[in-house]
VMD Tcl script that draws the C-alpha trace (Angstrom):
set ca {
  {71.99 -49.50 24.65}
  {72.02 -47.14 27.63}
  {69.22 -44.59 27.76}
  {69.32 -41.56 30.05}
  {65.80 -40.21 30.55}
  {65.99 -36.69 31.94}
  {62.57 -35.54 33.09}
  {60.76 -33.09 35.28}
  {57.11 -33.20 36.22}
  {54.52 -30.80 37.53}
  {51.45 -32.94 38.23}
  {52.94 -36.41 37.77}
  {52.16 -36.91 34.07}
  {55.74 -36.63 32.83}
  {56.88 -38.88 35.67}
  {54.38 -41.53 34.57}
  {55.29 -41.11 30.89}
  {59.03 -41.34 31.63}
  {58.55 -44.51 33.67}
  {56.44 -46.06 30.91}
  {59.14 -45.21 28.37}
  {61.83 -46.64 30.64}
  {59.85 -49.86 31.09}
  {59.40 -50.18 27.33}
  {63.16 -49.90 26.73}
  {63.95 -52.33 29.53}
  {61.49 -54.91 28.14}
  {63.54 -54.70 24.94}
  {66.79 -55.44 26.79}
  {68.11 -51.90 27.20}
  {69.38 -50.15 30.31}
  {67.71 -46.95 31.47}
  {68.46 -44.32 34.06}
  {65.76 -41.86 35.12}
  {66.99 -38.54 36.50}
  {65.78 -35.03 37.25}
  {67.56 -32.34 35.17}
  {68.97 -30.84 38.38}
  {70.86 -34.10 38.96}
  {72.39 -34.55 35.49}
  {76.15 -34.98 35.64}
  {78.88 -35.18 33.03}
  {79.39 -38.82 34.06}
  {75.73 -39.71 33.40}
  {75.90 -38.06 29.99}
  {79.16 -39.77 29.07}
  {77.80 -43.18 30.11}
  {74.65 -42.81 27.99}
  {74.14 -43.74 24.36}
  {70.91 -41.77 24.04}
  {69.54 -38.91 26.11}
  {65.79 -38.39 26.23}
  {64.52 -35.07 27.51}
  {60.93 -35.13 28.81}
  {59.01 -32.15 30.10}
  {55.55 -30.71 30.47}
  {55.02 -27.24 29.03}
  {54.10 -24.49 31.41}
  {54.42 -20.82 32.16}
  {57.72 -19.79 33.66}
  {59.03 -16.30 34.28}
  {55.96 -14.84 32.50}
  {56.62 -16.91 29.35}
  {54.15 -19.56 28.21}
  {55.21 -22.91 26.74}
  {58.45 -23.36 28.67}
  {60.08 -26.55 29.95}
  {59.68 -27.32 33.63}
  {61.83 -24.98 35.72}
  {64.03 -27.90 36.82}
  {65.52 -27.77 33.30}
  {66.77 -24.19 33.72}
  {70.23 -25.12 34.97}
  {70.74 -27.74 32.29}
  {69.56 -25.38 29.54}
  {72.08 -22.74 30.57}
  {74.95 -25.20 30.99}
  {78.02 -23.69 29.35}
  {79.93 -26.98 29.11}
  {78.42 -27.79 25.73}
  {81.28 -30.06 24.71}
  {79.90 -32.82 26.91}
  {76.75 -32.96 24.73}
  {78.41 -32.62 21.31}
  {77.58 -35.56 19.05}
  {75.27 -37.13 21.64}
  {72.02 -38.67 20.42}
  {68.85 -37.08 21.78}
  {65.08 -37.54 21.62}
  {62.42 -35.32 23.13}
  {59.06 -36.08 24.72}
  {56.64 -33.29 25.61}
  {53.33 -33.26 27.43}
  {50.94 -30.40 26.87}
  {47.44 -29.18 26.26}
  {46.19 -27.93 22.89}
  {44.03 -25.33 24.63}
  {47.17 -23.29 25.36}
  {48.74 -20.91 22.85}
  {52.00 -22.87 22.63}
  {51.06 -26.56 22.56}
  {54.07 -28.45 23.91}
  {56.20 -25.33 23.60}
  {58.78 -26.97 25.85}
  {59.59 -29.32 22.96}
  {60.66 -26.38 20.80}
  {62.89 -25.04 23.58}
  {64.47 -28.46 24.17}
  {65.02 -29.03 20.44}
  {66.83 -25.68 20.26}
  {68.97 -26.72 23.24}
  {69.99 -29.94 21.46}
  {70.92 -27.96 18.36}
  {72.87 -25.38 20.40}
  {74.97 -28.01 22.20}
  {75.73 -29.96 19.02}
  {73.52 -32.93 19.82}
  {71.74 -35.08 17.25}
  {67.96 -35.56 17.29}
  {67.45 -39.19 16.23}
  {63.70 -39.00 15.60}
  {60.85 -36.50 15.51}
  {59.86 -35.32 18.96}
  {56.72 -36.77 20.53}
  {54.06 -34.31 21.69}
  {51.21 -35.69 23.77}
  {47.99 -33.77 24.37}
  {46.25 -34.27 27.72}
  {48.29 -37.26 28.96}
  {46.00 -38.15 31.87}
  {42.75 -37.66 29.94}
  {43.60 -40.66 27.74}
  {46.42 -42.44 29.57}
  {46.10 -45.74 27.72}
  {46.24 -44.01 24.32}
  {49.09 -41.80 25.55}
  {51.11 -44.81 26.71}
  {50.44 -46.55 23.38}
  {51.88 -43.48 21.65}
  {54.95 -43.66 23.90}
  {55.42 -47.38 23.19}
  {55.21 -46.77 19.43}
  {57.61 -43.84 19.67}
  {60.06 -46.01 21.64}
  {59.92 -48.49 18.76}
  {60.69 -45.68 16.34}
  {63.67 -44.63 18.45}
  {64.99 -48.18 18.63}
  {64.63 -48.72 14.88}
  {66.51 -45.48 14.17}
  {69.64 -46.75 15.93}
}
mol new
graphics top color blue
foreach p $ca { graphics top sphere $p radius 0.5 }
foreach p [lrange $ca 0 end-1] q [lrange $ca 1 end] { graphics top cylinder $p $q radius 0.2 }
display resetview
């Protein structure tokens, strides 16, 4: 299986989470590519069996609970045919003290629906990634197992 992990990070948490997820898939014999949303190409999408979108939630353009701004171009991509029928999963990092806990997940789920993608498992929302990194990475490892078993 070829996984494309599209992620953006603000303080390094999503970077760490994406790398942990990538490592988990690779330990199970799968190929992964890590890429910033600004660098996603039609070729990368076509070559991938599963696309994982990973983002922190933050305020952007006066709206709380948005994906990292690096996702803006991808989210407004008008070439939706390249995503149609593609399998997706979504990972979000957030903080329950904010009004929209992991609001970026909701935005990314809507994107998948809009482009005709297929969510293969419930999205993973992690509260305070760095405050409990071992627990957070255990959650990611378990979620990776859920993704693999859904294939």
